[in-house]
VOTORMAR-903029 format. One record per residue (C-alpha): residue in three letters; x, y, z. Coordinates in nm, 3 decimals, decimal comma, padded with zeros to 5 digits. Example, Ala and Ser with C-alpha at 12.3 -4.5 7.8 and 13.67 -1.06 7.14 Angstrom:
<recs>
(rec "ala" (01,230 -00,450 00,780)),
(rec "ser" (01,367 -00,106 00,714)),
</recs>
This chain:
<recs>
(rec "unk" (05,371 02,909 09,874)),
(rec "unk" (05,689 02,784 09,743)),
(rec "unk" (05,702 02,570 09,414)),
(rec "unk" (05,940 02,290 09,444)),
(rec "unk" (05,906 02,170 09,074)),
(rec "unk" (05,860 02,454 08,806)),
(rec "unk" (05,745 02,202 08,539)),
(rec "unk" (05,444 02,099 08,742)),
(rec "unk" (05,327 02,455 08,777)),
(rec "unk" (05,344 02,495 08,388)),
(rec "unk" (05,145 02,168 08,323)),
(rec "unk" (04,875 02,296 08,567)),
(rec "unk" (04,830 02,628 08,377)),
(rec "unk" (04,804 02,455 08,039)),
(rec "unk" (04,520 02,234 08,170)),
(rec "unk" (04,326 02,534 08,287)),
(rec "unk" (04,353 02,709 07,949)),
(rec "unk" (04,221 02,396 07,767)),
(rec "unk" (03,917 02,374 08,007)),
(rec "unk" (03,830 02,743 07,941)),
(rec "unk" (03,852 02,683 07,554)),
(rec "unk" (03,625 02,374 07,579)),
(rec "unk" (03,353 02,548 07,779)),
(rec "unk" (03,350 02,846 07,524)),
(rec "unk" (03,289 02,596 07,227)),
(rec "unk" (03,003 02,427 07,398)),
(rec "unk" (02,826 02,757 07,466)),
(rec "unk" (02,862 02,859 07,093)),
(rec "unk" (02,710 02,520 06,956)),
(rec "unk" (02,458 02,393 07,176)),
(rec "unk" (02,303 02,140 06,922)),
(rec "unk" (02,338 01,781 07,024)),
(rec "unk" (02,590 01,586 06,807)),
(rec "unk" (02,446 01,308 06,578)),
(rec "unk" (02,526 00,954 06,654)),
(rec "unk" (02,732 00,739 06,413)),
(rec "unk" (02,417 00,547 06,313)),
(rec "unk" (02,236 00,872 06,203)),
(rec "unk" (02,525 00,990 05,993)),
(rec "unk" (02,589 01,350 05,899)),
(rec "unk" (02,313 01,581 05,802)),
(rec "unk" (02,273 01,647 05,439)),
(rec "unk" (02,387 01,990 05,310)),
(rec "unk" (02,082 02,206 05,231)),
(rec "unk" (02,084 02,326 04,870)),
(rec "unk" (02,097 02,692 04,808)),
(rec "unk" (01,762 02,798 04,643)),
(rec "unk" (01,811 02,945 04,289)),
(rec "unk" (01,645 03,276 04,222)),
(rec "unk" (01,340 03,253 03,991)),
(rec "unk" (01,384 03,386 03,634)),
(rec "unk" (01,179 03,679 03,530)),
(rec "unk" (00,920 03,634 03,249)),
(rec "unk" (01,157 03,825 03,016)),
(rec "unk" (01,412 03,543 03,061)),
(rec "unk" (01,181 03,283 02,909)),
(rec "unk" (01,076 03,085 03,201)),
(rec "unk" (00,711 03,068 03,292)),
(rec "unk" (00,612 03,134 03,655)),
(rec "unk" (00,519 02,830 03,873)),
(rec "unk" (00,153 02,929 03,875)),
(rec "unk" (00,128 02,922 03,501)),
(rec "unk" (00,283 02,576 03,480)),
(rec "unk" (00,034 02,420 03,719)),
(rec "unk" (-00,250 02,342 03,462)),
(rec "unk" (-00,004 02,183 03,229)),
(rec "unk" (00,151 01,974 03,508)),
(rec "unk" (-00,190 01,853 03,610)),
(rec "unk" (-00,333 01,740 03,275)),
(rec "unk" (-00,657 01,562 03,286)),
(rec "unk" (-00,687 01,203 03,173)),
(rec "unk" (-00,918 01,305 02,883)),
(rec "unk" (-00,657 01,547 02,770)),
(rec "unk" (-00,397 01,278 02,764)),
(rec "unk" (-00,629 01,057 02,561)),
(rec "unk" (-00,670 01,336 02,297)),
(rec "unk" (-00,283 01,358 02,279)),
(rec "unk" (-00,250 00,985 02,225)),
(rec "unk" (-00,532 00,986 01,960)),
(rec "unk" (-00,365 01,271 01,781)),
(rec "unk" (-00,011 01,124 01,762)),
(rec "unk" (00,163 00,822 01,891)),
(rec "unk" (00,494 01,020 01,904)),
(rec "unk" (00,583 01,252 02,195)),
(rec "unk" (00,484 01,605 02,144)),
(rec "unk" (00,752 01,862 02,051)),
(rec "unk" (00,899 02,114 02,289)),
(rec "unk" (00,689 02,445 02,316)),
(rec "unk" (00,854 02,713 02,098)),
(rec "unk" (01,007 03,007 02,297)),
(rec "unk" (00,914 03,366 02,214)),
(rec "unk" (01,141 03,539 01,988)),
(rec "unk" (01,453 03,688 02,157)),
(rec "unk" (01,401 03,489 02,471)),
(rec "unk" (01,704 03,262 02,593)),
(rec "unk" (01,634 02,894 02,622)),
(rec "unk" (01,544 02,773 02,965)),
(rec "unk" (01,805 02,586 03,162)),
(rec "unk" (01,769 02,201 03,169)),
(rec "unk" (01,582 02,075 03,479)),
(rec "unk" (01,759 01,866 03,741)),
(rec "unk" (01,708 01,504 03,676)),
(rec "unk" (01,661 01,449 04,044)),
(rec "unk" (01,366 01,698 04,050)),
(rec "unk" (01,182 01,539 03,749)),
(rec "unk" (01,115 01,674 03,402)),
(rec "unk" (00,888 01,964 03,341)),
(rec "unk" (00,542 01,900 03,192)),
(rec "unk" (00,486 01,994 02,838)),
(rec "unk" (00,164 02,150 02,708)),
(rec "unk" (-00,046 01,906 02,510)),
(rec "unk" (-00,026 01,920 02,127)),
(rec "unk" (-00,350 02,030 01,956)),
(rec "unk" (-00,559 01,739 01,847)),
(rec "unk" (-00,572 01,668 01,481)),
(rec "unk" (-00,938 01,682 01,358)),
(rec "unk" (-01,018 01,399 01,114)),
(rec "unk" (-01,360 01,401 00,939)),
(rec "unk" (-01,546 01,109 01,060)),
(rec "unk" (-01,786 01,082 00,756)),
(rec "unk" (-01,508 01,030 00,501)),
(rec "unk" (-01,366 00,697 00,632)),
(rec "unk" (-01,063 00,508 00,525)),
(rec "unk" (-00,935 00,496 00,170)),
(rec "unk" (-00,903 00,122 00,168)),
(rec "unk" (-01,182 -00,124 00,250)),
(rec "unk" (-01,328 -00,476 00,173)),
(rec "unk" (-01,687 -00,472 00,109)),
(rec "unk" (-01,952 -00,714 -00,006)),
(rec "unk" (-02,315 -00,703 -00,142)),
(rec "unk" (-02,552 -01,004 -00,149)),
(rec "unk" (-02,867 -01,045 -00,344)),
(rec "unk" (-03,109 -01,333 -00,327)),
(rec "unk" (-03,388 -01,324 -00,582)),
(rec "unk" (-03,672 -01,567 -00,651)),
(rec "unk" (-03,887 -01,518 -00,965)),
(rec "unk" (-04,209 -01,641 -01,115)),
(rec "unk" (-04,292 -01,633 -01,491)),
(rec "unk" (-04,050 -01,767 -01,571)),
(rec "unk" (-03,960 -01,966 -01,264)),
(rec "unk" (-03,617 -01,894 -01,123)),
(rec "unk" (-03,401 -01,849 -00,816)),
(rec "unk" (-03,057 -01,675 -00,809)),
(rec "unk" (-02,807 -01,569 -00,556)),
(rec "unk" (-02,548 -01,289 -00,650)),
(rec "unk" (-02,247 -01,195 -00,446)),
(rec "unk" (-01,990 -00,916 -00,493)),
(rec "unk" (-01,707 -00,924 -00,242)),
(rec "unk" (-01,372 -00,735 -00,297)),
(rec "unk" (-01,150 -00,446 -00,246)),
(rec "unk" (-01,253 -00,073 -00,278)),
(rec "unk" (-01,018 00,237 -00,294)),
(rec "unk" (-01,185 00,569 -00,221)),
(rec "unk" (-01,094 00,827 -00,478)),
(rec "unk" (-01,168 01,155 -00,299)),
(rec "unk" (-01,128 01,300 00,049)),
(rec "unk" (-01,448 01,489 00,003)),
(rec "unk" (-01,770 01,495 00,206)),
(rec "unk" (-01,974 01,655 -00,070)),
(rec "unk" (-02,290 01,449 -00,174)),
(rec "unk" (-02,191 01,445 -00,543)),
(rec "unk" (-01,853 01,287 -00,472)),
(rec "unk" (-01,952 01,060 -00,166)),
(rec "unk" (-01,899 00,699 -00,233)),
(rec "unk" (-01,667 00,758 -00,532)),
(rec "unk" (-01,434 00,462 -00,564)),
(rec "unk" (-01,250 00,195 -00,768)),
(rec "unk" (-01,303 -00,156 -00,679)),
(rec "unk" (-01,214 -00,501 -00,781)),
(rec "unk" (-01,464 -00,786 -00,674)),
(rec "unk" (-01,501 -01,160 -00,698)),
(rec "unk" (-01,866 -01,213 -00,826)),
(rec "unk" (-02,019 -01,558 -00,821)),
(rec "unk" (-02,376 -01,614 -00,935)),
(rec "unk" (-02,552 -01,930 -00,843)),
(rec "unk" (-02,888 -02,081 -00,928)),
(rec "unk" (-03,027 -02,439 -00,954)),
(rec "unk" (-02,978 -02,425 -01,340)),
(rec "unk" (-02,673 -02,212 -01,404)),
(rec "unk" (-02,353 -02,074 -01,236)),
(rec "unk" (-02,124 -01,787 -01,317)),
(rec "unk" (-01,794 -01,728 -01,150)),
(rec "unk" (-01,586 -01,424 -01,238)),
(rec "unk" (-01,439 -01,087 -01,146)),
(rec "unk" (-01,577 -00,728 -01,162)),
(rec "unk" (-01,379 -00,408 -01,218)),
(rec "unk" (-01,584 -00,108 -01,088)),
(rec "unk" (-01,516 00,267 -01,136)),
(rec "unk" (-01,734 00,509 -00,975)),
(rec "unk" (-01,606 00,872 -01,020)),
(rec "unk" (-01,920 01,026 -00,870)),
(rec "unk" (-02,225 00,926 -00,665)),
(rec "unk" (-02,438 00,966 -00,973)),
(rec "unk" (-02,232 00,744 -01,223)),
(rec "unk" (-02,082 00,402 -01,202)),
(rec "unk" (-01,913 00,171 -01,458)),
(rec "unk" (-01,862 -00,203 -01,427)),
(rec "unk" (-01,690 -00,473 -01,639)),
(rec "unk" (-01,731 -00,836 -01,555)),
(rec "unk" (-01,579 -01,151 -01,691)),
(rec "unk" (-01,756 -01,477 -01,598)),
(rec "unk" (-01,705 -01,847 -01,664)),
(rec "unk" (-02,056 -01,994 -01,731)),
(rec "unk" (-02,179 -02,338 -01,667)),
(rec "unk" (-02,532 -02,484 -01,739)),
(rec "unk" (-02,615 -02,797 -01,539)),
(rec "unk" (-02,881 -02,953 -01,772)),
(rec "unk" (-03,135 -02,898 -01,491)),
(rec "unk" (-03,477 -02,731 -01,520)),
(rec "unk" (-03,494 -02,747 -01,900)),
(rec "unk" (-03,160 -02,573 -01,959)),
(rec "unk" (-02,925 -02,548 -02,169)),
(rec "unk" (-03,140 -02,536 -02,471)),
(rec "unk" (-03,027 -02,399 -02,809)),
(rec "unk" (-03,170 -02,314 -03,144)),
(rec "unk" (-03,073 -02,243 -03,516)),
(rec "unk" (-03,287 -01,935 -03,594)),
(rec "unk" (-03,436 -01,628 -03,422)),
(rec "unk" (-03,771 -01,755 -03,550)),
(rec "unk" (-03,751 -02,077 -03,358)),
(rec "unk" (-04,008 -02,145 -03,079)),
(rec "unk" (-03,862 -02,081 -02,731)),
(rec "unk" (-04,207 -02,056 -02,555)),
(rec "unk" (-04,232 -02,203 -02,222)),
(rec "unk" (-04,449 -02,479 -02,344)),
(rec "unk" (-04,202 -02,581 -02,614)),
(rec "unk" (-03,913 -02,567 -02,362)),
(rec "unk" (-04,105 -02,823 -02,163)),
(rec "unk" (-04,154 -03,044 -02,467)),
(rec "unk" (-03,789 -03,040 -02,555)),
(rec "unk" (-03,679 -03,100 -02,203)),
(rec "unk" (-03,904 -03,414 -02,208)),
(rec "unk" (-03,746 -03,524 -02,520)),
(rec "unk" (-03,398 -03,487 -02,352)),
(rec "unk" (-03,293 -03,199 -02,566)),
(rec "unk" (-03,150 -02,998 -02,275)),
(rec "unk" (-02,778 -03,056 -02,215)),
(rec "unk" (-02,472 -02,936 -02,025)),
(rec "unk" (-02,273 -02,653 -02,155)),
(rec "unk" (-01,990 -02,425 -02,055)),
(rec "unk" (-01,843 -02,090 -02,190)),
(rec "unk" (-01,770 -01,730 -02,122)),
(rec "unk" (-01,959 -01,417 -02,073)),
(rec "unk" (-01,859 -01,045 -02,063)),
(rec "unk" (-02,082 -00,792 -01,904)),
(rec "unk" (-02,045 -00,412 -01,950)),
(rec "unk" (-02,271 -00,195 -01,711)),
(rec "unk" (-02,336 00,166 -01,662)),
(rec "unk" (-02,535 00,303 -01,387)),
(rec "unk" (-02,678 00,655 -01,375)),
(rec "unk" (-02,875 00,770 -01,067)),
(rec "unk" (-02,989 01,095 -00,903)),
(rec "unk" (-03,205 01,192 -00,613)),
(rec "unk" (-03,376 01,535 -00,532)),
(rec "unk" (-03,532 01,533 -00,186)),
(rec "unk" (-03,745 01,217 -00,187)),
(rec "unk" (-03,763 01,168 -00,570)),
(rec "unk" (-03,510 00,924 -00,716)),
(rec "unk" (-03,425 00,807 -01,071)),
(rec "unk" (-03,195 00,521 -01,139)),
(rec "unk" (-03,111 00,354 -01,469)),
(rec "unk" (-02,887 00,056 -01,522)),
(rec "unk" (-02,776 -00,051 -01,875)),
(rec "unk" (-02,589 -00,380 -01,931)),
(rec "unk" (-02,466 -00,543 -02,246)),
(rec "unk" (-02,368 -00,905 -02,257)),
(rec "unk" (-02,144 -01,086 -02,491)),
(rec "unk" (-02,178 -01,475 -02,481)),
(rec "unk" (-01,947 -01,741 -02,619)),
(rec "unk" (-02,090 -02,085 -02,528)),
(rec "unk" (-02,020 -02,435 -02,648)),
(rec "unk" (-02,349 -02,506 -02,825)),
(rec "unk" (-02,458 -02,820 -02,990)),
(rec "unk" (-02,426 -02,894 -03,352)),
(rec "unk" (-02,495 -02,591 -03,576)),
(rec "unk" (-02,695 -02,401 -03,334)),
(rec "unk" (-02,623 -02,021 -03,319)),
(rec "unk" (-02,865 -01,915 -03,047)),
(rec "unk" (-02,961 -02,018 -02,696)),
(rec "unk" (-03,240 -01,937 -02,435)),
(rec "unk" (-03,090 -01,722 -02,163)),
(rec "unk" (-03,310 -01,795 -01,857)),
(rec "unk" (-03,166 -01,513 -01,655)),
(rec "unk" (-03,309 -01,256 -01,890)),
(rec "unk" (-03,591 -01,456 -02,055)),
(rec "unk" (-03,476 -01,404 -02,414)),
(rec "unk" (-03,331 -01,591 -02,710)),
(rec "unk" (-02,988 -01,451 -02,758)),
(rec "unk" (-02,707 -01,498 -03,028)),
(rec "unk" (-02,403 -01,710 -02,938)),
(rec "unk" (-02,097 -01,496 -02,986)),
(rec "unk" (-02,314 -01,180 -03,003)),
(rec "unk" (-02,447 -00,908 -02,793)),
(rec "unk" (-02,768 -00,844 -02,597)),
(rec "unk" (-02,883 -00,537 -02,413)),
(rec "unk" (-03,071 -00,521 -02,084)),
(rec "unk" (-03,197 -00,211 -01,910)),
(rec "unk" (-03,369 -00,152 -01,575)),
(rec "unk" (-03,511 00,194 -01,507)),
(rec "unk" (-03,652 00,283 -01,169)),
(rec "unk" (-03,849 00,591 -01,068)),
(rec "unk" (-03,899 00,601 -00,695)),
(rec "unk" (-04,028 00,807 -00,400)),
(rec "unk" (-03,819 00,735 -00,105)),
(rec "unk" (-03,955 00,824 00,249)),
(rec "unk" (-03,673 00,831 00,516)),
(rec "unk" (-03,812 00,760 00,861)),
(rec "unk" (-03,675 00,973 01,142)),
(rec "unk" (-03,588 00,700 01,382)),
(rec "unk" (-03,271 00,546 01,529)),
(rec "unk" (-03,272 00,274 01,264)),
(rec "unk" (-03,258 00,516 00,965)),
(rec "unk" (-03,526 00,300 00,784)),
(rec "unk" (-03,664 00,392 00,442)),
(rec "unk" (-03,977 00,309 00,235)),
(rec "unk" (-03,951 00,306 -00,140)),
(rec "unk" (-04,249 00,317 -00,381)),
(rec "unk" (-04,239 00,370 -00,755)),
(rec "unk" (-04,218 00,183 -01,082)),
(rec "unk" (-03,970 -00,019 -01,295)),
(rec "unk" (-03,942 -00,049 -01,660)),
(rec "unk" (-03,733 -00,337 -01,804)),
(rec "unk" (-03,620 -00,358 -02,163)),
(rec "unk" (-03,436 -00,649 -02,330)),
(rec "unk" (-03,293 -00,629 -02,688)),
(rec "unk" (-03,093 -00,907 -02,850)),
(rec "unk" (-02,878 -00,808 -03,153)),
(rec "unk" (-02,882 -01,086 -03,420)),
(rec "unk" (-02,606 -01,090 -03,688)),
(rec "unk" (-02,692 -01,206 -04,027)),
(rec "unk" (-02,512 -01,544 -03,972)),
(rec "unk" (-02,779 -01,662 -03,716)),
(rec "unk" (-03,052 -01,649 -03,980)),
(rec "unk" (-03,145 -01,972 -04,174)),
(rec "unk" (-03,184 -01,967 -04,549)),
(rec "unk" (-03,535 -01,835 -04,627)),
(rec "unk" (-03,561 -01,626 -04,304)),
(rec "unk" (-03,640 -01,256 -04,320)),
(rec "unk" (-03,358 -01,055 -04,182)),
(rec "unk" (-03,561 -00,908 -03,899)),
(rec "unk" (-03,574 -00,921 -03,517)),
(rec "unk" (-03,888 -01,114 -03,415)),
(rec "unk" (-03,789 -01,117 -03,048)),
(rec "unk" (-03,704 -00,759 -02,965)),
(rec "unk" (-03,727 -00,530 -02,794)),
(rec "unk" (-03,905 -00,693 -02,511)),
(rec "unk" (-04,059 -00,466 -02,257)),
(rec "unk" (-04,227 -00,502 -01,929)),
(rec "unk" (-04,357 -00,244 -01,669)),
(rec "unk" (-04,486 -00,259 -01,317)),
(rec "unk" (-04,481 -00,109 -00,954)),
(rec "unk" (-04,189 -00,142 -00,720)),
(rec "unk" (-04,209 -00,159 -00,346)),
(rec "unk" (-03,898 -00,172 -00,122)),
(rec "unk" (-03,831 -00,132 00,247)),
(rec "unk" (-03,481 -00,077 00,404)),
(rec "unk" (-03,499 -00,204 00,762)),
(rec "unk" (-03,213 -00,001 00,888)),
(rec "unk" (-02,903 00,185 00,766)),
(rec "unk" (-02,652 00,211 01,044)),
(rec "unk" (-02,291 00,145 00,927)),
(rec "unk" (-02,171 00,275 01,252)),
(rec "unk" (-02,355 -00,004 01,460)),
(rec "unk" (-02,374 -00,274 01,202)),
(rec "unk" (-02,084 -00,235 00,961)),
(rec "unk" (-02,067 -00,604 00,862)),
(rec "unk" (-02,447 -00,653 00,801)),
(rec "unk" (-02,603 -00,331 00,695)),
(rec "unk" (-02,903 -00,198 00,480)),
(rec "unk" (-03,100 -00,515 00,474)),
(rec "unk" (-03,357 -00,439 00,200)),
(rec "unk" (-03,672 -00,617 00,079)),
(rec "unk" (-03,790 -00,558 -00,277)),
(rec "unk" (-04,105 -00,674 -00,449)),
(rec "unk" (-04,137 -00,610 -00,831)),
(rec "unk" (-04,444 -00,737 -01,023)),
(rec "unk" (-04,411 -00,649 -01,397)),
(rec "unk" (-04,658 -00,702 -01,679)),
(rec "unk" (-04,518 -00,797 -02,011)),
(rec "unk" (-04,612 -00,521 -02,253)),
(rec "unk" (-04,409 -00,663 -02,542)),
(rec "unk" (-04,299 -01,022 -02,549)),
(rec "unk" (-04,328 -01,284 -02,829)),
(rec "unk" (-04,462 -01,547 -02,596)),
(rec "unk" (-04,587 -01,383 -02,271)),
(rec "unk" (-04,864 -01,143 -02,390)),
(rec "unk" (-05,128 -01,414 -02,470)),
(rec "unk" (-04,970 -01,637 -02,742)),
(rec "unk" (-04,833 -01,885 -02,487)),
(rec "unk" (-04,868 -01,732 -02,141)),
(rec "unk" (-05,155 -01,488 -02,041)),
(rec "unk" (-05,071 -01,119 -02,050)),
(rec "unk" (-05,251 -01,089 -01,721)),
(rec "unk" (-04,986 -01,308 -01,542)),
(rec "unk" (-04,707 -01,070 -01,436)),
(rec "unk" (-04,333 -01,158 -01,402)),
(rec "unk" (-04,290 -01,130 -01,032)),
(rec "unk" (-03,940 -01,081 -00,883)),
(rec "unk" (-03,857 -01,059 -00,512)),
(rec "unk" (-03,519 -00,966 -00,382)),
(rec "unk" (-03,352 -00,952 -00,049)),
(rec "unk" (-03,033 -00,740 -00,056)),
(rec "unk" (-02,788 -00,646 00,217)),
(rec "unk" (-02,431 -00,506 00,224)),
(rec "unk" (-02,139 -00,488 00,468)),
(rec "unk" (-01,788 -00,385 00,521)),
(rec "unk" (-01,544 -00,656 00,631)),
(rec "unk" (-01,250 -00,433 00,677)),
(rec "unk" (-01,185 -00,063 00,675)),
(rec "unk" (-01,371 00,246 00,788)),
(rec "unk" (-01,722 00,335 00,666)),
</recs>
């Protein structure tokens, strides 16, 4: 066949070659192309080879328990520290692991070991209170005492000898129908067996229930009968002044046997009437010198039975001995008086029964150790209560309800 136009033949050959190339490309890539809405397929990342244990990275199986920490384990970490736990230390000579990809998430860290805190020591700082309500017969009386204040624990020890050791500062009011004291107490207890207290009080007598009544000589009659007569004559009056109390407590317990001795010395400076140098102190039932000292001691010997129950209740039985000794300076004696002490020491003795209803500071921190005490004591030595004015067979009976609590801090 004769070709009339050579350029037409060249164009036909080029078309055939292009068709052959397109067919070969279609056979090599049979996948169907993505539409514009689907976009291009993302490039698959090339997996990195795992590091050997010698290179410092733990295998994936070893990291699994740390990555799946239990909720209880997380609570232990939070209780041990509010800060994030530090990075685990690498073994010596191992290179540091490469930082993880932020898109893959951070690697889990093994939990820090929980800090063990002794639960029976408690916090160093606390605010505590103690309340004592005590009615009395022979002589008649009623009194409420309150100690409320700050305590600082001295030692981080759980030994019985050092348990409860503290320094404290307390507000201490004492209120009764006849007298009130308002003051502050400094307490130092270096060990469980020994405690010191110093208290300053502002004192006010209300001129109720026969008091205040004052006298000029230690030999004056301050019997209950004469106090009634003087009150009927209007000899009782309002008075104010100051009192300082210094107290030392010694106590010990061996198994169920307990010994406790509290010694207090008072110094009184009151506004007395006229030239009177002494006054009847209704709280301790004694004629005491103004601007002078008086000693008061309670010694208890008890058997304590601790019941094995959930309330930790206890029964106390034993005896209490009470001694009162006023110290009269020479200036309080009238002309012609023998320089002697006709009113001291006073001494009474009797049984003591007490019951602690429960002792659960963990369950009842703000109202704990409610205790009921009954103390009938017979006057062995007293100027007026051994038959001269009041029968020796009539005891001095004191009842007391005591409880304590912690308003702030750990027990």
